[in-house]
mmCIF file of the N, C-alpha and C atoms, coordinates in Angstrom:
data_MODEL
# 
_entry.id   MODEL 
# 
loop_
_atom_site.group_PDB 
_atom_site.id 
_atom_site.type_symbol 
_atom_site.label_atom_id 
_atom_site.label_alt_id 
_atom_site.label_comp_id 
_atom_site.label_asym_id 
_atom_site.label_entity_id 
_atom_site.label_seq_id 
_atom_site.pdbx_PDB_ins_code 
_atom_site.Cartn_x 
_atom_site.Cartn_y 
_atom_site.Cartn_z 
_atom_site.occupancy 
_atom_site.B_iso_or_equiv 
_atom_site.pdbx_formal_charge 
_atom_site.auth_seq_id 
_atom_site.auth_comp_id 
_atom_site.auth_asym_id 
_atom_site.auth_atom_id 
_atom_site.pdbx_PDB_model_num 
ATOM 1   N N  . ILE A 1 1  ? 4.161  8.072  28.669  1.00 0.00 ? 1  ILE A N  1 
ATOM 2   C CA . ILE A 1 1  ? 3.866  6.850  27.910  1.00 0.00 ? 1  ILE A CA 1 
ATOM 3   C C  . ILE A 1 1  ? 3.276  7.220  26.547  1.00 0.00 ? 1  ILE A C  1 
ATOM 4   N N  . ILE A 1 2  ? 2.341  8.172  26.570  1.00 0.00 ? 2  ILE A N  1 
ATOM 5   C CA . ILE A 1 2  ? 1.695  8.554  25.309  1.00 0.00 ? 2  ILE A CA 1 
ATOM 6   C C  . ILE A 1 2  ? 2.731  9.102  24.328  1.00 0.00 ? 2  ILE A C  1 
ATOM 7   N N  . ARG A 1 3  ? 3.670  9.873  24.836  1.00 0.00 ? 3  ARG A N  1 
ATOM 8   C CA . ARG A 1 3  ? 4.668  10.473 23.953  1.00 0.00 ? 3  ARG A CA 1 
ATOM 9   C C  . ARG A 1 3  ? 5.467  9.386  23.238  1.00 0.00 ? 3  ARG A C  1 
ATOM 10  N N  . ILE A 1 4  ? 5.881  8.376  24.000  1.00 0.00 ? 4  ILE A N  1 
ATOM 11  C CA . ILE A 1 4  ? 6.634  7.270  23.404  1.00 0.00 ? 4  ILE A CA 1 
ATOM 12  C C  . ILE A 1 4  ? 5.796  6.607  22.318  1.00 0.00 ? 4  ILE A C  1 
ATOM 13  N N  . TYR A 1 5  ? 4.526  6.385  22.619  1.00 0.00 ? 5  TYR A N  1 
ATOM 14  C CA . TYR A 1 5  ? 3.651  5.725  21.663  1.00 0.00 ? 5  TYR A CA 1 
ATOM 15  C C  . TYR A 1 5  ? 3.546  6.535  20.372  1.00 0.00 ? 5  TYR A C  1 
ATOM 16  N N  . THR A 1 6  ? 3.363  7.851  20.514  1.00 0.00 ? 6  THR A N  1 
ATOM 17  C CA . THR A 1 6  ? 3.216  8.674  19.317  1.00 0.00 ? 6  THR A CA 1 
ATOM 18  C C  . THR A 1 6  ? 4.503  8.669  18.498  1.00 0.00 ? 6  THR A C  1 
ATOM 19  N N  . SER A 1 7  ? 5.641  8.723  19.162  1.00 0.00 ? 7  SER A N  1 
ATOM 20  C CA . SER A 1 7  ? 6.900  8.698  18.417  1.00 0.00 ? 7  SER A CA 1 
ATOM 21  C C  . SER A 1 7  ? 7.047  7.376  17.669  1.00 0.00 ? 7  SER A C  1 
ATOM 22  N N  . ARG A 1 8  ? 6.687  6.278  18.328  1.00 0.00 ? 8  ARG A N  1 
ATOM 23  C CA . ARG A 1 8  ? 6.751  4.984  17.651  1.00 0.00 ? 8  ARG A CA 1 
ATOM 24  C C  . ARG A 1 8  ? 5.810  4.969  16.461  1.00 0.00 ? 8  ARG A C  1 
ATOM 25  N N  . PHE A 1 9  ? 4.606  5.487  16.668  1.00 0.00 ? 9  PHE A N  1 
ATOM 26  C CA . PHE A 1 9  ? 3.616  5.511  15.595  1.00 0.00 ? 9  PHE A CA 1 
ATOM 27  C C  . PHE A 1 9  ? 4.131  6.322  14.410  1.00 0.00 ? 9  PHE A C  1 
ATOM 28  N N  . LYS A 1 10 ? 4.739  7.469  14.711  1.00 0.00 ? 10 LYS A N  1 
ATOM 29  C CA . LYS A 1 10 ? 5.295  8.298  13.633  1.00 0.00 ? 10 LYS A CA 1 
ATOM 30  C C  . LYS A 1 10 ? 6.356  7.525  12.867  1.00 0.00 ? 10 LYS A C  1 
ATOM 31  N N  . ARG A 1 11 ? 7.238  6.854  13.613  1.00 0.00 ? 11 ARG A N  1 
ATOM 32  C CA . ARG A 1 11 ? 8.303  6.108  12.952  1.00 0.00 ? 11 ARG A CA 1 
ATOM 33  C C  . ARG A 1 11 ? 7.711  5.014  12.071  1.00 0.00 ? 11 ARG A C  1 
ATOM 34  N N  . LEU A 1 12 ? 6.714  4.320  12.612  1.00 0.00 ? 12 LEU A N  1 
ATOM 35  C CA . LEU A 1 12 ? 6.077  3.248  11.853  1.00 0.00 ? 12 LEU A CA 1 
ATOM 36  C C  . LEU A 1 12 ? 5.442  3.806  10.591  1.00 0.00 ? 12 LEU A C  1 
ATOM 37  N N  . ARG A 1 13 ? 4.744  4.930  10.743  1.00 0.00 ? 13 ARG A N  1 
ATOM 38  C CA . ARG A 1 13 ? 4.068  5.520  9.589   1.00 0.00 ? 13 ARG A CA 1 
ATOM 39  C C  . ARG A 1 13 ? 5.077  5.944  8.522   1.00 0.00 ? 13 ARG A C  1 
ATOM 40  N N  . THR A 1 14 ? 6.178  6.555  8.946   1.00 0.00 ? 14 THR A N  1 
ATOM 41  C CA . THR A 1 14 ? 7.170  6.980  7.962   1.00 0.00 ? 14 THR A CA 1 
ATOM 42  C C  . THR A 1 14 ? 7.771  5.774  7.256   1.00 0.00 ? 14 THR A C  1 
ATOM 43  N N  . SER A 1 15 ? 8.017  4.692  7.980   1.00 0.00 ? 15 SER A N  1 
ATOM 44  C CA . SER A 1 15 ? 8.571  3.496  7.348   1.00 0.00 ? 15 SER A CA 1 
ATOM 45  C C  . SER A 1 15 ? 7.572  2.909  6.364   1.00 0.00 ? 15 SER A C  1 
ATOM 46  N N  . LEU A 1 16 ? 6.286  2.930  6.720   1.00 0.00 ? 16 LEU A N  1 
ATOM 47  C CA . LEU A 1 16 ? 5.261  2.427  5.801   1.00 0.00 ? 16 LEU A CA 1 
ATOM 48  C C  . LEU A 1 16 ? 5.226  3.282  4.540   1.00 0.00 ? 16 LEU A C  1 
ATOM 49  N N  . LEU A 1 17 ? 5.292  4.597  4.709   1.00 0.00 ? 17 LEU A N  1 
ATOM 50  C CA . LEU A 1 17 ? 5.305  5.480  3.546   1.00 0.00 ? 17 LEU A CA 1 
ATOM 51  C C  . LEU A 1 17 ? 6.530  5.194  2.690   1.00 0.00 ? 17 LEU A C  1 
ATOM 52  N N  . GLN A 1 18 ? 7.668  4.960  3.332   1.00 0.00 ? 18 GLN A N  1 
ATOM 53  C CA . GLN A 1 18 ? 8.889  4.651  2.602   1.00 0.00 ? 18 GLN A CA 1 
ATOM 54  C C  . GLN A 1 18 ? 8.711  3.375  1.787   1.00 0.00 ? 18 GLN A C  1 
ATOM 55  N N  . ASN A 1 19 ? 8.108  2.350  2.408   1.00 0.00 ? 19 ASN A N  1 
ATOM 56  C CA . ASN A 1 19 ? 7.873  1.100  1.692   1.00 0.00 ? 19 ASN A CA 1 
ATOM 57  C C  . ASN A 1 19 ? 6.972  1.325  0.489   1.00 0.00 ? 19 ASN A C  1 
ATOM 58  N N  . GLU A 1 20 ? 5.914  2.105  0.675   1.00 0.00 ? 20 GLU A N  1 
ATOM 59  C CA . GLU A 1 20 ? 5.010  2.389  -0.440  1.00 0.00 ? 20 GLU A CA 1 
ATOM 60  C C  . GLU A 1 20 ? 5.759  3.074  -1.568  1.00 0.00 ? 20 GLU A C  1 
ATOM 61  N N  . LYS A 1 21 ? 6.572  4.055  -1.228  1.00 0.00 ? 21 LYS A N  1 
ATOM 62  C CA . LYS A 1 21 ? 7.334  4.779  -2.246  1.00 0.00 ? 21 LYS A CA 1 
ATOM 63  C C  . LYS A 1 21 ? 8.262  3.819  -2.985  1.00 0.00 ? 21 LYS A C  1 
ATOM 64  N N  . ASN A 1 22 ? 8.927  2.947  -2.236  1.00 0.00 ? 22 ASN A N  1 
ATOM 65  C CA . ASN A 1 22 ? 9.826  1.989  -2.861  1.00 0.00 ? 22 ASN A CA 1 
ATOM 66  C C  . ASN A 1 22 ? 9.073  1.089  -3.822  1.00 0.00 ? 22 ASN A C  1 
ATOM 67  N N  . GLU A 1 23 ? 7.887  0.617  -3.414  1.00 0.00 ? 23 GLU A N  1 
ATOM 68  C CA . GLU A 1 23 ? 7.107  -0.254 -4.284  1.00 0.00 ? 23 GLU A CA 1 
ATOM 69  C C  . GLU A 1 23 ? 6.712  0.477  -5.559  1.00 0.00 ? 23 GLU A C  1 
ATOM 70  N N  . VAL A 1 24 ? 6.289  1.720  -5.423  1.00 0.00 ? 24 VAL A N  1 
ATOM 71  C CA . VAL A 1 24 ? 5.906  2.505  -6.605  1.00 0.00 ? 24 VAL A CA 1 
ATOM 72  C C  . VAL A 1 24 ? 7.103  2.669  -7.526  1.00 0.00 ? 24 VAL A C  1 
ATOM 73  N N  . GLU A 1 25 ? 8.254  2.998  -6.958  1.00 0.00 ? 25 GLU A N  1 
ATOM 74  C CA . GLU A 1 25 ? 9.452  3.177  -7.778  1.00 0.00 ? 25 GLU A CA 1 
ATOM 75  C C  . GLU A 1 25 ? 9.825  1.880  -8.475  1.00 0.00 ? 25 GLU A C  1 
ATOM 76  N N  . GLN A 1 26 ? 9.713  0.754  -7.764  1.00 0.00 ? 26 GLN A N  1 
ATOM 77  C CA . GLN A 1 26 ? 10.040 -0.533 -8.374  1.00 0.00 ? 26 GLN A CA 1 
ATOM 78  C C  . GLN A 1 26 ? 9.109  -0.835 -9.533  1.00 0.00 ? 26 GLN A C  1 
ATOM 79  N N  . SER A 1 27 ? 7.809  -0.587 -9.360  1.00 0.00 ? 27 SER A N  1 
ATOM 80  C CA . SER A 1 27 ? 6.859  -0.851 -10.444 1.00 0.00 ? 27 SER A CA 1 
ATOM 81  C C  . SER A 1 27 ? 7.168  0.057  -11.633 1.00 0.00 ? 27 SER A C  1 
ATOM 82  N N  . LEU A 1 28 ? 7.528  1.314  -11.367 1.00 0.00 ? 28 LEU A N  1 
ATOM 83  C CA . LEU A 1 28 ? 7.895  2.215  -12.461 1.00 0.00 ? 28 LEU A CA 1 
ATOM 84  C C  . LEU A 1 28 ? 9.124  1.683  -13.182 1.00 0.00 ? 28 LEU A C  1 
ATOM 85  N N  . GLU A 1 29 ? 10.103 1.211  -12.433 1.00 0.00 ? 29 GLU A N  1 
ATOM 86  C CA . GLU A 1 29 ? 11.307 0.655  -13.049 1.00 0.00 ? 29 GLU A CA 1 
ATOM 87  C C  . GLU A 1 29 ? 10.953 -0.531 -13.933 1.00 0.00 ? 29 GLU A C  1 
ATOM 88  N N  . ARG A 1 30 ? 10.041 -1.393 -13.447 1.00 0.00 ? 30 ARG A N  1 
ATOM 89  C CA . ARG A 1 30 ? 9.635  -2.553 -14.235 1.00 0.00 ? 30 ARG A CA 1 
ATOM 90  C C  . ARG A 1 30 ? 8.961  -2.111 -15.527 1.00 0.00 ? 30 ARG A C  1 
ATOM 91  N N  . LYS A 1 31 ? 8.085  -1.099 -15.428 1.00 0.00 ? 31 LYS A N  1 
ATOM 92  C CA . LYS A 1 31 ? 7.412  -0.604 -16.637 1.00 0.00 ? 31 LYS A CA 1 
ATOM 93  C C  . LYS A 1 31 ? 8.442  -0.063 -17.617 1.00 0.00 ? 31 LYS A C  1 
ATOM 94  N N  . LYS A 1 32 ? 9.383  0.713  -17.121 1.00 0.00 ? 32 LYS A N  1 
ATOM 95  C CA . LYS A 1 32 ? 10.438 1.251  -17.986 1.00 0.00 ? 32 LYS A CA 1 
ATOM 96  C C  . LYS A 1 32 ? 11.182 0.110  -18.661 1.00 0.00 ? 32 LYS A C  1 
ATOM 97  N N  . PHE A 1 33 ? 11.510 -0.905 -17.886 1.00 0.00 ? 33 PHE A N  1 
ATOM 98  C CA . PHE A 1 33 ? 12.249 -2.042 -18.418 1.00 0.00 ? 33 PHE A CA 1 
ATOM 99  C C  . PHE A 1 33 ? 11.455 -2.715 -19.531 1.00 0.00 ? 33 PHE A C  1 
ATOM 100 N N  . LYS A 1 34 ? 10.143 -2.905 -19.300 1.00 0.00 ? 34 LYS A N  1 
ATOM 101 C CA . LYS A 1 34 ? 9.289  -3.530 -20.318 1.00 0.00 ? 34 LYS A CA 1 
ATOM 102 C C  . LYS A 1 34 ? 9.264  -2.682 -21.581 1.00 0.00 ? 34 LYS A C  1 
ATOM 103 N N  . TRP A 1 35 ? 9.133  -1.380 -21.412 1.00 0.00 ? 35 TRP A N  1 
ATOM 104 C CA . TRP A 1 35 ? 9.115  -0.496 -22.576 1.00 0.00 ? 35 TRP A CA 1 
ATOM 105 C C  . TRP A 1 35 ? 10.447 -0.582 -23.318 1.00 0.00 ? 35 TRP A C  1 
ATOM 106 N N  . ASN A 1 36 ? 11.539 -0.634 -22.590 1.00 0.00 ? 36 ASN A N  1 
ATOM 107 C CA . ASN A 1 36 ? 12.850 -0.742 -23.230 1.00 0.00 ? 36 ASN A CA 1 
ATOM 108 C C  . ASN A 1 36 ? 12.966 -2.049 -23.997 1.00 0.00 ? 36 ASN A C  1 
ATOM 109 N N  . MET A 1 37 ? 12.465 -3.130 -23.416 1.00 0.00 ? 37 MET A N  1 
ATOM 110 C CA . MET A 1 37 ? 12.524 -4.424 -24.094 1.00 0.00 ? 37 MET A CA 1 
ATOM 111 C C  . MET A 1 37 ? 11.658 -4.392 -25.356 1.00 0.00 ? 37 MET A C  1 
ATOM 112 N N  . ALA A 1 38 ? 10.481 -3.771 -25.258 1.00 0.00 ? 38 ALA A N  1 
ATOM 113 C CA . ALA A 1 38 ? 9.576  -3.710 -26.414 1.00 0.00 ? 38 ALA A CA 1 
ATOM 114 C C  . ALA A 1 38 ? 10.163 -2.794 -27.490 1.00 0.00 ? 38 ALA A C  1 
ATOM 115 N N  . GLY A 1 39 ? 10.765 -1.682 -27.048 1.00 0.00 ? 39 GLY A N  1 
ATOM 116 C CA . GLY A 1 39 ? 11.313 -0.719 -27.999 1.00 0.00 ? 39 GLY A CA 1 
ATOM 117 C C  . GLY A 1 39 ? 12.618 -1.228 -28.535 1.00 0.00 ? 39 GLY A C  1 
# 
């Protein structure tokens, strides 16, 4: 049972990290876009 739980936890954690990375990339894209519009 514990093994299943840890595997699920790992999967959840990796998905959360993926979401964080995506959000950071999106914010960077928005900043780039703003700079392009200003420039």
